[in-house]
N, C-alpha and C positions, 0 to 999 in steps of 0.2 A: 694687289695693294696699290693704292694711289699715293704717290709721294708729292710733296709740294716743294717748291724752291725754298731755300732758307729764308729769303726775304718775303715770301708770299704769306698772306694772312687770310683767314677765313673772312668771307664777306660780312659787312656790318648789317645790322637790322635795316638800316636805311637803304643800303644797296639791294637787299633782298626785296624790300617793299616796292621800291621804284621798278626793279626788274619785273616783278609780278604785274604792276600796273601797265607797263609797256607790253608785256606778253599778252595780257587780256585785250588791250587795245588792238594789237596786231591780229589776234585771233578773230576779233569782231570784224576788222577790215577784210580779212581773207574770207570769212564765212559769208559776208555780204557781197563778195565779188566786186569790190570797189577798184581793184587794180585791173585796168584794161590792157591786158597782155595775153596773147594767144597761148603761150606756154604756161603761164600761171593759171589761166582760166581752165585749162584741161585737168587740173589737179585740185584735190581737196588738201589744203596744207594744214599741218599741225605745228604748233610752236611749243615744244616741250620746255624750253628754258630761255631766259634772257639774263645774261650776266652783265652787271654794271661795273664800270671801272670805279676805283675808289673815289674819284672826284665827280662821279655821275655824269661825265661828259661823253662817254662812249658806251653804247649798248651793243653787246655782241648777241645777236639773235640766232638761236639754233632752230632751224626749220627742217621739216621733212614732209614730202608728199606722202599721203597715205598710200600704201602699197610699195613705196620706196622707189618707184620708177622716175627716171629723169631728174634725180635730185641735184646733180651738178648743173644742169641747164636751168632748173628752177632758181637755184641760188644766184646764178649769173644774171638772170632776168630781174630778180629782186634787187640786186645791186644796182641795176640800171634805173630802177624806180625808187631808190631810197630817199631822194629828196621829196617826192610826192608822199611817200609813206611817213616820213618824218613830220610833214605838215599835217597829215591826217591823225597821227598819234598825238601831236600837239593840241589838236582840237578836243581830244578825249581825255588827256592827262594834264592836270594842272601842275606844272613845274616852273621854277624860276628860269631854268635853262633846259631846252630840249636837247637830249643827247644825240650825237651822231649815231646812226644805225649802221651796223655791220652785220651782214648775213653769212652764216656758216651752215654747212650740212650737219645735221645731228647724226652722230654715229653711235650713240649710246645703246640703241636697240640692237645693233650688230654686235657690240661688245657683250651685251647681256646674253645674246644667243650663243656666242662663242663660249661664255662661261657655263651656260647650261649644257652645251655639248661636252665640255670637259668634265663636268660633274657626272654626266651620264656615261662616260667612257668606262670600259671594263676595269682599267687599271685603278681609277679613282674609286669606283664602286667597290672594288675588292678591299681597298684601304678603309673605306667607310664602314664596311660590314664588320670589321674587327673590333 
């Protein structure tokens, strides 16, 4: 079960919409190979989610190389190129203020795999059969 801080709110429709626009722009940039970096060029990157801050000034971009290899190195190199990426996103997304990009490794696939393992365990299966 995911719990939120007492002060945390669900993202607004505007946050979700802008996050999707930024996510699509990043996915296009990565698919076209526009970032000239040896580590990034070795991987096909996926951008499962972009979370926007409530004021839309910070975009936390969750990325993962397909296959999961070198995720930490890829995120480190994306952080080094975030000014370039921000400029490229600005060309594709029309916003009054272009958010600062922050890159993080997406661990949601690992979490879902762990949940699947737990559900498949004999102890849980026994409880579900009842």
